[in-house]
Gaussian input, Z-matrix of N, CA and C with variables (Angstrom, degrees):
# hf/3-21g

backbone

0 1
 N
 C     1     B1
 C     2     B2     1     A1
 N     3     B3     2     A2     1     D1
 C     4     B4     3     A3     2     D2
 C     5     B5     4     A4     3     D3
 N     6     B6     5     A5     4     D4
 C     7     B7     6     A6     5     D5
 C     8     B8     7     A7     6     D6
 N     9     B9     8     A8     7     D7
 C    10    B10     9     A9     8     D8
 C    11    B11    10    A10     9     D9
 N    12    B12    11    A11    10    D10
 C    13    B13    12    A12    11    D11
 C    14    B14    13    A13    12    D12
 N    15    B15    14    A14    13    D13
 C    16    B16    15    A15    14    D14
 C    17    B17    16    A16    15    D15
 N    18    B18    17    A17    16    D16
 C    19    B19    18    A18    17    D17
 C    20    B20    19    A19    18    D18
 N    21    B21    20    A20    19    D19
 C    22    B22    21    A21    20    D20
 C    23    B23    22    A22    21    D21
 N    24    B24    23    A23    22    D22
 C    25    B25    24    A24    23    D23
 C    26    B26    25    A25    24    D24
 N    27    B27    26    A26    25    D25
 C    28    B28    27    A27    26    D26
 C    29    B29    28    A28    27    D27
 N    30    B30    29    A29    28    D28
 C    31    B31    30    A30    29    D29
 C    32    B32    31    A31    30    D30
 N    33    B33    32    A32    31    D31
 C    34    B34    33    A33    32    D32
 C    35    B35    34    A34    33    D33
 N    36    B36    35    A35    34    D34
 C    37    B37    36    A36    35    D35
 C    38    B38    37    A37    36    D36
 N    39    B39    38    A38    37    D37
 C    40    B40    39    A39    38    D38
 C    41    B41    40    A40    39    D39
 N    42    B42    41    A41    40    D40
 C    43    B43    42    A42    41    D41
 C    44    B44    43    A43    42    D42
 N    45    B45    44    A44    43    D43
 C    46    B46    45    A45    44    D44
 C    47    B47    46    A46    45    D45
 N    48    B48    47    A47    46    D46
 C    49    B49    48    A48    47    D47
 C    50    B50    49    A49    48    D48
 N    51    B51    50    A50    49    D49
 C    52    B52    51    A51    50    D50
 C    53    B53    52    A52    51    D51
 N    54    B54    53    A53    52    D52
 C    55    B55    54    A54    53    D53
 C    56    B56    55    A55    54    D54
 N    57    B57    56    A56    55    D55
 C    58    B58    57    A57    56    D56
 C    59    B59    58    A58    57    D57
 N    60    B60    59    A59    58    D58
 C    61    B61    60    A60    59    D59
 C    62    B62    61    A61    60    D60
 N    63    B63    62    A62    61    D61
 C    64    B64    63    A63    62    D62
 C    65    B65    64    A64    63    D63
 N    66    B66    65    A65    64    D64
 C    67    B67    66    A66    65    D65
 C    68    B68    67    A67    66    D66
 N    69    B69    68    A68    67    D67
 C    70    B70    69    A69    68    D68
 C    71    B71    70    A70    69    D69
 N    72    B72    71    A71    70    D70
 C    73    B73    72    A72    71    D71
 C    74    B74    73    A73    72    D72
 N    75    B75    74    A74    73    D73
 C    76    B76    75    A75    74    D74
 C    77    B77    76    A76    75    D75
 N    78    B78    77    A77    76    D76
 C    79    B79    78    A78    77    D77
 C    80    B80    79    A79    78    D78
 N    81    B81    80    A80    79    D79
 C    82    B82    81    A81    80    D80
 C    83    B83    82    A82    81    D81
 N    84    B84    83    A83    82    D82
 C    85    B85    84    A84    83    D83
 C    86    B86    85    A85    84    D84
 N    87    B87    86    A86    85    D85
 C    88    B88    87    A87    86    D86
 C    89    B89    88    A88    87    D87
 N    90    B90    89    A89    88    D88
 C    91    B91    90    A90    89    D89
 C    92    B92    91    A91    90    D90
 N    93    B93    92    A92    91    D91
 C    94    B94    93    A93    92    D92
 C    95    B95    94    A94    93    D93
 N    96    B96    95    A95    94    D94
 C    97    B97    96    A96    95    D95
 C    98    B98    97    A97    96    D96
 N    99    B99    98    A98    97    D97
 C   100   B100    99    A99    98    D98
 C   101   B101   100   A100    99    D99
 N   102   B102   101   A101   100   D100
 C   103   B103   102   A102   101   D101
 C   104   B104   103   A103   102   D102
 N   105   B105   104   A104   103   D103
 C   106   B106   105   A105   104   D104
 C   107   B107   106   A106   105   D105
 N   108   B108   107   A107   106   D106
 C   109   B109   108   A108   107   D107
 C   110   B110   109   A109   108   D108
 N   111   B111   110   A110   109   D109
 C   112   B112   111   A111   110   D110
 C   113   B113   112   A112   111   D111
 N   114   B114   113   A113   112   D112
 C   115   B115   114   A114   113   D113
 C   116   B116   115   A115   114   D114
 N   117   B117   116   A116   115   D115
 C   118   B118   117   A117   116   D116
 C   119   B119   118   A118   117   D117
 N   120   B120   119   A119   118   D118
 C   121   B121   120   A120   119   D119
 C   122   B122   121   A121   120   D120
 N   123   B123   122   A122   121   D121
 C   124   B124   123   A123   122   D122
 C   125   B125   124   A124   123   D123
 N   126   B126   125   A125   124   D124
 C   127   B127   126   A126   125   D125
 C   128   B128   127   A127   126   D126
 N   129   B129   128   A128   127   D127
 C   130   B130   129   A129   128   D128
 C   131   B131   130   A130   129   D129
 N   132   B132   131   A131   130   D130
 C   133   B133   132   A132   131   D131
 C   134   B134   133   A133   132   D132
 N   135   B135   134   A134   133   D133
 C   136   B136   135   A135   134   D134
 C   137   B137   136   A136   135   D135
 N   138   B138   137   A137   136   D136
 C   139   B139   138   A138   137   D137
 C   140   B140   139   A139   138   D138
 N   141   B141   140   A140   139   D139
 C   142   B142   141   A141   140   D140
 C   143   B143   142   A142   141   D141
 N   144   B144   143   A143   142   D142
 C   145   B145   144   A144   143   D143
 C   146   B146   145   A145   144   D144
 N   147   B147   146   A146   145   D145
 C   148   B148   147   A147   146   D146
 C   149   B149   148   A148   147   D147
 N   150   B150   149   A149   148   D148
 C   151   B151   150   A150   149   D149
 C   152   B152   151   A151   150   D150
 N   153   B153   152   A152   151   D151
 C   154   B154   153   A153   152   D152
 C   155   B155   154   A154   153   D153
 N   156   B156   155   A155   154   D154
 C   157   B157   156   A156   155   D155
 C   158   B158   157   A157   156   D156
 N   159   B159   158   A158   157   D157
 C   160   B160   159   A159   158   D158
 C   161   B161   160   A160   159   D159
 N   162   B162   161   A161   160   D160
 C   163   B163   162   A162   161   D161
 C   164   B164   163   A163   162   D162
 N   165   B165   164   A164   163   D163
 C   166   B166   165   A165   164   D164
 C   167   B167   166   A166   165   D165
 N   168   B168   167   A167   166   D166
 C   169   B169   168   A168   167   D167
 C   170   B170   169   A169   168   D168
 N   171   B171   170   A170   169   D169
 C   172   B172   171   A171   170   D170
 C   173   B173   172   A172   171   D171
 N   174   B174   173   A173   172   D172
 C   175   B175   174   A174   173   D173
 C   176   B176   175   A175   174   D174
 N   177   B177   176   A176   175   D175
 C   178   B178   177   A177   176   D176
 C   179   B179   178   A178   177   D177
 N   180   B180   179   A179   178   D178
 C   181   B181   180   A180   179   D179
 C   182   B182   181   A181   180   D180
 N   183   B183   182   A182   181   D181
 C   184   B184   183   A183   182   D182
 C   185   B185   184   A184   183   D183
 N   186   B186   185   A185   184   D184
 C   187   B187   186   A186   185   D185
 C   188   B188   187   A187   186   D186
 N   189   B189   188   A188   187   D187
 C   190   B190   189   A189   188   D188
 C   191   B191   190   A190   189   D189
 N   192   B192   191   A191   190   D190
 C   193   B193   192   A192   191   D191
 C   194   B194   193   A193   192   D192
 N   195   B195   194   A194   193   D193
 C   196   B196   195   A195   194   D194
 C   197   B197   196   A196   195   D195
 N   198   B198   197   A197   196   D196
 C   199   B199   198   A198   197   D197
 C   200   B200   199   A199   198   D198
 N   201   B201   200   A200   199   D199
 C   202   B202   201   A201   200   D200
 C   203   B203   202   A202   201   D201
 N   204   B204   203   A203   202   D202
 C   205   B205   204   A204   203   D203
 C   206   B206   205   A205   204   D204
 N   207   B207   206   A206   205   D205
 C   208   B208   207   A207   206   D206
 C   209   B209   208   A208   207   D207
 N   210   B210   209   A209   208   D208
 C   211   B211   210   A210   209   D209
 C   212   B212   211   A211   210   D210
 N   213   B213   212   A212   211   D211
 C   214   B214   213   A213   212   D212
 C   215   B215   214   A214   213   D213
 N   216   B216   215   A215   214   D214
 C   217   B217   216   A216   215   D215
 C   218   B218   217   A217   216   D216
 N   219   B219   218   A218   217   D217
 C   220   B220   219   A219   218   D218
 C   221   B221   220   A220   219   D219
 N   222   B222   221   A221   220   D220
 C   223   B223   222   A222   221   D221
 C   224   B224   223   A223   222   D222
 N   225   B225   224   A224   223   D223
 C   226   B226   225   A225   224   D224
 C   227   B227   226   A226   225   D225
 N   228   B228   227   A227   226   D226
 C   229   B229   228   A228   227   D227
 C   230   B230   229   A229   228   D228
 N   231   B231   230   A230   229   D229
 C   232   B232   231   A231   230   D230
 C   233   B233   232   A232   231   D231
 N   234   B234   233   A233   232   D232
 C   235   B235   234   A234   233   D233
 C   236   B236   235   A235   234   D234
 N   237   B237   236   A236   235   D235
 C   238   B238   237   A237   236   D236
 C   239   B239   238   A238   237   D237
 N   240   B240   239   A239   238   D238
 C   241   B241   240   A240   239   D239
 C   242   B242   241   A241   240   D240
 N   243   B243   242   A242   241   D241
 C   244   B244   243   A243   242   D242
 C   245   B245   244   A244   243   D243
 N   246   B246   245   A245   244   D244
 C   247   B247   246   A246   245   D245
 C   248   B248   247   A247   246   D246
 N   249   B249   248   A248   247   D247
 C   250   B250   249   A249   248   D248
 C   251   B251   250   A250   249   D249
 N   252   B252   251   A251   250   D250
 C   253   B253   252   A252   251   D251
 C   254   B254   253   A253   252   D252
 N   255   B255   254   A254   253   D253
 C   256   B256   255   A255   254   D254
 C   257   B257   256   A256   255   D255
 N   258   B258   257   A257   256   D256
 C   259   B259   258   A258   257   D257
 C   260   B260   259   A259   258   D258
 N   261   B261   260   A260   259   D259
 C   262   B262   261   A261   260   D260
 C   263   B263   262   A262   261   D261
 N   264   B264   263   A263   262   D262
 C   265   B265   264   A264   263   D263
 C   266   B266   265   A265   264   D264
 N   267   B267   266   A266   265   D265
 C   268   B268   267   A267   266   D266
 C   269   B269   268   A268   267   D267
 N   270   B270   269   A269   268   D268
 C   271   B271   270   A270   269   D269
 C   272   B272   271   A271   270   D270
 N   273   B273   272   A272   271   D271
 C   274   B274   273   A273   272   D272
 C   275   B275   274   A274   273   D273
 N   276   B276   275   A275   274   D274
 C   277   B277   276   A276   275   D275
 C   278   B278   277   A277   276   D276
 N   279   B279   278   A278   277   D277
 C   280   B280   279   A279   278   D278
 C   281   B281   280   A280   279   D279

   B1=1.4478
   B2=1.5253
   B3=1.2953
   B4=1.4601
   B5=1.5263
   B6=1.3350
   B7=1.4563
   B8=1.5155
   B9=1.3292
   B10=1.4584
   B11=1.5219
   B12=1.3191
   B13=1.4562
   B14=1.5148
   B15=1.3249
   B16=1.4556
   B17=1.5205
   B18=1.3451
   B19=1.4573
   B20=1.5189
   B21=1.3026
   B22=1.4586
   B23=1.5202
   B24=1.3086
   B25=1.4592
   B26=1.5223
   B27=1.3332
   B28=1.4530
   B29=1.5158
   B30=1.3236
   B31=1.4571
   B32=1.5205
   B33=1.3163
   B34=1.4581
   B35=1.5233
   B36=1.3427
   B37=1.4646
   B38=1.5253
   B39=1.3341
   B40=1.4616
   B41=1.5286
   B42=1.3433
   B43=1.4645
   B44=1.5231
   B45=1.3386
   B46=1.4571
   B47=1.5237
   B48=1.3330
   B49=1.4589
   B50=1.5253
   B51=1.3305
   B52=1.4629
   B53=1.5207
   B54=1.3258
   B55=1.4667
   B56=1.5275
   B57=1.3445
   B58=1.4666
   B59=1.5241
   B60=1.3407
   B61=1.4625
   B62=1.5280
   B63=1.3432
   B64=1.4602
   B65=1.5243
   B66=1.3264
   B67=1.4579
   B68=1.5222
   B69=1.3334
   B70=1.4582
   B71=1.5204
   B72=1.3133
   B73=1.4579
   B74=1.5194
   B75=1.3258
   B76=1.4548
   B77=1.5027
   B78=1.3070
   B79=1.4636
   B80=1.5170
   B81=1.3151
   B82=1.4641
   B83=1.5222
   B84=1.3159
   B85=1.4592
   B86=1.5260
   B87=1.3412
   B88=1.4622
   B89=1.5224
   B90=1.3306
   B91=1.4630
   B92=1.5196
   B93=1.3258
   B94=1.4593
   B95=1.5228
   B96=1.3324
   B97=1.4630
   B98=1.5279
   B99=1.3302
   B100=1.4577
   B101=1.5208
   B102=1.3346
   B103=1.4586
   B104=1.5209
   B105=1.3345
   B106=1.4624
   B107=1.5327
   B108=1.3265
   B109=1.4665
   B110=1.5272
   B111=1.3432
   B112=1.4676
   B113=1.5274
   B114=1.3508
   B115=1.4668
   B116=1.5211
   B117=1.3206
   B118=1.4582
   B119=1.5108
   B120=1.3508
   B121=1.4635
   B122=1.5200
   B123=1.3019
   B124=1.4572
   B125=1.5170
   B126=1.3198
   B127=1.4619
   B128=1.5188
   B129=1.3211
   B130=1.4653
   B131=1.5228
   B132=1.3509
   B133=1.4612
   B134=1.5297
   B135=1.3322
   B136=1.4626
   B137=1.5250
   B138=1.3248
   B139=1.4658
   B140=1.5259
   B141=1.3319
   B142=1.4599
   B143=1.5091
   B144=1.3266
   B145=1.4617
   B146=1.5212
   B147=1.3253
   B148=1.4568
   B149=1.5235
   B150=1.3260
   B151=1.4614
   B152=1.5234
   B153=1.3311
   B154=1.4625
   B155=1.5250
   B156=1.3289
   B157=1.4588
   B158=1.5233
   B159=1.3160
   B160=1.4567
   B161=1.5289
   B162=1.3092
   B163=1.4642
   B164=1.5275
   B165=1.3407
   B166=1.4651
   B167=1.5260
   B168=1.3398
   B169=1.4536
   B170=1.5230
   B171=1.3369
   B172=1.4613
   B173=1.5203
   B174=1.3331
   B175=1.4551
   B176=1.5155
   B177=1.3383
   B178=1.4636
   B179=1.5339
   B180=1.3229
   B181=1.4546
   B182=1.5228
   B183=1.3350
   B184=1.4668
   B185=1.5277
   B186=1.3187
   B187=1.4685
   B188=1.5318
   B189=1.3424
   B190=1.4594
   B191=1.5256
   B192=1.3262
   B193=1.4590
   B194=1.5177
   B195=1.3330
   B196=1.4613
   B197=1.5246
   B198=1.3494
   B199=1.4578
   B200=1.5202
   B201=1.3141
   B202=1.4544
   B203=1.5175
   B204=1.3315
   B205=1.4662
   B206=1.5233
   B207=1.3361
   B208=1.4470
   B209=1.5182
   B210=1.3249
   B211=1.4630
   B212=1.5227
   B213=1.3323
   B214=1.4650
   B215=1.5198
   B216=1.3359
   B217=1.4611
   B218=1.5236
   B219=1.3293
   B220=1.4616
   B221=1.5241
   B222=1.3343
   B223=1.4634
   B224=1.5293
   B225=1.3295
   B226=1.4591
   B227=1.5279
   B228=1.3306
   B229=1.4605
   B230=1.5215
   B231=1.3253
   B232=1.4646
   B233=1.5246
   B234=1.3429
   B235=1.4656
   B236=1.5174
   B237=1.3135
   B238=1.4633
   B239=1.5191
   B240=1.3206
   B241=1.4588
   B242=1.5221
   B243=1.3321
   B244=1.4614
   B245=1.5311
   B246=1.3274
   B247=1.4576
   B248=1.5153
   B249=1.3424
   B250=1.4611
   B251=1.5137
   B252=1.3349
   B253=1.4673
   B254=1.5200
   B255=1.3255
   B256=1.4605
   B257=1.5211
   B258=1.3252
   B259=1.4593
   B260=1.5114
   B261=1.3113
   B262=1.4764
   B263=1.5223
   B264=1.3159
   B265=1.4599
   B266=1.5292
   B267=1.3147
   B268=1.4744
   B269=1.5246
   B270=1.3461
   B271=1.4630
   B272=1.5172
   B273=1.3380
   B274=1.4541
   B275=1.5091
   B276=1.3456
   B277=1.4697
   B278=1.5162
   B279=1.3042
   B280=1.4734
   B281=1.5044
   A1=108.80
   A2=116.81
   A3=122.34
   A4=109.32
   A5=116.12
   A6=120.32
   A7=113.55
   A8=116.70
   A9=117.36
   A10=110.80
   A11=113.89
   A12=122.46
   A13=108.85
   A14=116.53
   A15=122.55
   A16=108.07
   A17=116.15
   A18=119.47
   A19=109.60
   A20=115.37
   A21=121.50
   A22=108.34
   A23=116.03
   A24=121.16
   A25=110.38
   A26=116.20
   A27=121.59
   A28=115.05
   A29=117.90
   A30=121.69
   A31=110.21
   A32=116.77
   A33=121.73
   A34=111.15
   A35=116.93
   A36=122.62
   A37=108.42
   A38=116.69
   A39=121.94
   A40=108.86
   A41=116.20
   A42=121.60
   A43=109.63
   A44=116.00
   A45=122.01
   A46=110.59
   A47=116.23
   A48=120.47
   A49=110.89
   A50=117.34
   A51=122.14
   A52=112.95
   A53=116.45
   A54=121.81
   A55=108.44
   A56=117.53
   A57=120.03
   A58=114.83
   A59=118.08
   A60=120.08
   A61=112.09
   A62=117.33
   A63=121.44
   A64=109.75
   A65=115.95
   A66=122.12
   A67=110.33
   A68=116.57
   A69=123.59
   A70=106.50
   A71=116.37
   A72=120.58
   A73=108.07
   A74=115.84
   A75=120.55
   A76=111.28
   A77=116.12
   A78=121.91
   A79=108.52
   A80=115.90
   A81=120.93
   A82=110.04
   A83=115.86
   A84=121.87
   A85=106.56
   A86=118.32
   A87=119.91
   A88=111.94
   A89=116.42
   A90=121.30
   A91=110.78
   A92=117.15
   A93=122.26
   A94=109.51
   A95=115.60
   A96=122.68
   A97=107.46
   A98=116.32
   A99=120.96
   A100=108.51
   A101=115.95
   A102=121.17
   A103=110.51
   A104=117.26
   A105=119.85
   A106=110.46
   A107=116.65
   A108=121.92
   A109=112.24
   A110=117.93
   A111=119.73
   A112=112.64
   A113=116.55
   A114=121.40
   A115=111.38
   A116=116.72
   A117=120.86
   A118=114.91
   A119=117.68
   A120=121.00
   A121=112.09
   A122=116.21
   A123=122.49
   A124=114.03
   A125=113.97
   A126=121.76
   A127=110.32
   A128=115.38
   A129=121.59
   A130=107.35
   A131=118.32
   A132=120.12
   A133=112.03
   A134=115.65
   A135=121.91
   A136=108.61
   A137=116.08
   A138=121.79
   A139=110.96
   A140=116.36
   A141=120.91
   A142=110.82
   A143=115.77
   A144=120.15
   A145=109.80
   A146=114.97
   A147=122.12
   A148=108.63
   A149=116.32
   A150=121.81
   A151=106.12
   A152=115.71
   A153=120.52
   A154=108.80
   A155=116.11
   A156=121.35
   A157=109.49
   A158=116.12
   A159=122.41
   A160=110.88
   A161=116.28
   A162=121.48
   A163=112.19
   A164=118.66
   A165=120.89
   A166=111.92
   A167=116.94
   A168=120.43
   A169=115.83
   A170=118.52
   A171=119.65
   A172=113.15
   A173=117.60
   A174=120.82
   A175=116.35
   A176=119.21
   A177=118.94
   A178=110.30
   A179=115.99
   A180=122.79
   A181=110.16
   A182=115.94
   A183=121.11
   A184=110.27
   A185=115.47
   A186=120.66
   A187=108.38
   A188=115.96
   A189=123.08
   A190=106.93
   A191=117.23
   A192=121.30
   A193=108.80
   A194=116.94
   A195=123.54
   A196=108.21
   A197=116.31
   A198=120.46
   A199=114.21
   A200=118.51
   A201=121.47
   A202=111.73
   A203=116.54
   A204=123.90
   A205=112.09
   A206=117.54
   A207=121.62
   A208=114.79
   A209=117.93
   A210=121.48
   A211=109.85
   A212=115.73
   A213=122.95
   A214=109.23
   A215=115.95
   A216=120.91
   A217=107.70
   A218=115.41
   A219=121.97
   A220=108.19
   A221=116.51
   A222=121.65
   A223=109.70
   A224=116.94
   A225=122.35
   A226=110.13
   A227=116.40
   A228=121.18
   A229=111.68
   A230=117.48
   A231=121.63
   A232=112.75
   A233=116.99
   A234=119.75
   A235=113.78
   A236=117.75
   A237=120.60
   A238=112.10
   A239=115.48
   A240=120.82
   A241=108.67
   A242=116.01
   A243=121.74
   A244=108.59
   A245=115.97
   A246=122.74
   A247=109.84
   A248=116.46
   A249=121.14
   A250=110.43
   A251=115.58
   A252=122.10
   A253=108.40
   A254=115.98
   A255=120.60
   A256=108.89
   A257=116.31
   A258=121.29
   A259=109.11
   A260=116.27
   A261=121.49
   A262=109.00
   A263=116.54
   A264=121.10
   A265=108.48
   A266=117.28
   A267=122.03
   A268=111.98
   A269=116.40
   A270=119.84
   A271=113.38
   A272=118.02
   A273=120.59
   A274=113.96
   A275=118.12
   A276=121.32
   A277=111.23
   A278=115.61
   A279=120.08
   A280=110.74
   D1=131.41
   D2=178.81
   D3=-77.40
   D4=135.16
   D5=179.85
   D6=-105.14
   D7=-26.16
   D8=-179.30
   D9=-140.31
   D10=151.55
   D11=-178.58
   D12=-131.13
   D13=150.48
   D14=177.40
   D15=-117.06
   D16=137.18
   D17=178.40
   D18=-139.55
   D19=158.17
   D20=175.56
   D21=-84.37
   D22=150.63
   D23=179.09
   D24=-57.11
   D25=131.54
   D26=177.69
   D27=83.99
   D28=-8.45
   D29=-178.87
   D30=-87.79
   D31=148.30
   D32=174.37
   D33=-101.92
   D34=17.05
   D35=178.20
   D36=-120.93
   D37=127.57
   D38=178.04
   D39=-124.38
   D40=141.64
   D41=-178.46
   D42=-107.86
   D43=137.84
   D44=179.62
   D45=-64.42
   D46=139.81
   D47=174.88
   D48=-79.91
   D49=-18.14
   D50=-179.17
   D51=-92.60
   D52=-34.25
   D53=-176.32
   D54=-137.71
   D55=102.67
   D56=-175.56
   D57=-64.20
   D58=-6.57
   D59=176.83
   D60=-93.99
   D61=-0.87
   D62=-178.08
   D63=-104.44
   D64=129.28
   D65=-178.85
   D66=-129.15
   D67=150.88
   D68=168.10
   D69=-109.13
   D70=130.88
   D71=-179.81
   D72=-123.38
   D73=126.30
   D74=178.30
   D75=141.88
   D76=159.38
   D77=178.94
   D78=-85.11
   D79=84.27
   D80=-177.70
   D81=-109.77
   D82=151.00
   D83=175.09
   D84=-93.82
   D85=120.86
   D86=-178.07
   D87=-69.94
   D88=158.56
   D89=176.09
   D90=-74.43
   D91=-30.91
   D92=-179.89
   D93=-154.26
   D94=161.87
   D95=173.71
   D96=-132.01
   D97=157.72
   D98=176.26
   D99=-93.64
   D100=118.68
   D101=-179.29
   D102=-75.76
   D103=149.16
   D104=175.60
   D105=-65.37
   D106=155.93
   D107=-178.99
   D108=-55.67
   D109=-37.61
   D110=-178.23
   D111=-65.20
   D112=-15.87
   D113=176.39
   D114=-106.86
   D115=15.35
   D116=177.08
   D117=103.27
   D118=-10.65
   D119=179.55
   D120=63.29
   D121=-170.15
   D122=177.60
   D123=78.16
   D124=178.56
   D125=179.50
   D126=-82.80
   D127=133.67
   D128=178.24
   D129=-121.78
   D130=124.01
   D131=179.57
   D132=-65.00
   D133=142.60
   D134=176.90
   D135=-96.80
   D136=126.28
   D137=-179.66
   D138=-84.37
   D139=-37.48
   D140=-178.60
   D141=-177.98
   D142=-175.23
   D143=178.29
   D144=-145.66
   D145=152.83
   D146=177.56
   D147=-140.04
   D148=153.78
   D149=170.81
   D150=-96.41
   D151=126.78
   D152=-179.38
   D153=-155.23
   D154=172.56
   D155=178.98
   D156=-61.92
   D157=137.88
   D158=-178.63
   D159=-68.92
   D160=148.10
   D161=179.28
   D162=-79.55
   D163=-3.18
   D164=-179.04
   D165=-73.30
   D166=-15.61
   D167=175.15
   D168=95.22
   D169=2.46
   D170=-178.78
   D171=-91.34
   D172=-6.84
   D173=174.66
   D174=89.58
   D175=-1.33
   D176=179.98
   D177=-81.75
   D178=158.44
   D179=-178.20
   D180=-93.70
   D181=133.51
   D182=-179.84
   D183=-138.37
   D184=167.30
   D185=175.39
   D186=-79.59
   D187=134.55
   D188=174.69
   D189=-116.38
   D190=124.08
   D191=176.94
   D192=-90.97
   D193=131.84
   D194=179.46
   D195=-95.51
   D196=122.82
   D197=-171.94
   D198=-114.73
   D199=2.21
   D200=-179.37
   D201=90.37
   D202=159.79
   D203=-178.52
   D204=53.91
   D205=28.50
   D206=178.63
   D207=79.51
   D208=-2.18
   D209=-179.79
   D210=-80.25
   D211=135.62
   D212=179.58
   D213=-138.35
   D214=162.28
   D215=171.08
   D216=-139.13
   D217=126.48
   D218=177.91
   D219=-96.03
   D220=135.39
   D221=-179.84
   D222=-93.21
   D223=75.62
   D224=-177.93
   D225=-78.63
   D226=122.38
   D227=179.77
   D228=-67.57
   D229=-22.64
   D230=-177.14
   D231=-91.34
   D232=-37.36
   D233=-174.61
   D234=-118.12
   D235=3.36
   D236=178.59
   D237=87.49
   D238=-160.13
   D239=-179.61
   D240=-76.44
   D241=122.38
   D242=-176.74
   D243=-113.75
   D244=109.01
   D245=-177.60
   D246=-86.61
   D247=139.61
   D248=179.19
   D249=-157.57
   D250=164.25
   D251=175.12
   D252=-116.94
   D253=142.74
   D254=175.36
   D255=-71.49
   D256=143.19
   D257=177.22
   D258=-91.39
   D259=140.63
   D260=176.17
   D261=-81.16
   D262=142.13
   D263=175.80
   D264=-92.65
   D265=170.16
   D266=-179.58
   D267=-59.41
   D268=-29.30
   D269=-179.32
   D270=-82.37
   D271=0.20
   D272=178.21
   D273=95.04
   D274=-10.12
   D275=179.32
   D276=-87.45
   D277=-172.93
   D278=178.51
   D279=-113.10

């Protein structure tokens, strides 16, 4: 049984890390993602996902994965996975 899959940002196709002939196809929200080392590395649970304007500034719509504690990752087809944190406003919201 495959436990993890790797996909390119913006793609709906993911390839198994255990069996290169096994693929997942579809717009699915993963249970977890692997954070980059500069953010502590390891598995980070995914709370949900939304389609919204990309943070790269070109105006296209991409999937944003919500990871908790304000951490997000945008799946930009042009620049790859773009990690960011939501900023708090003066009223305490985001």
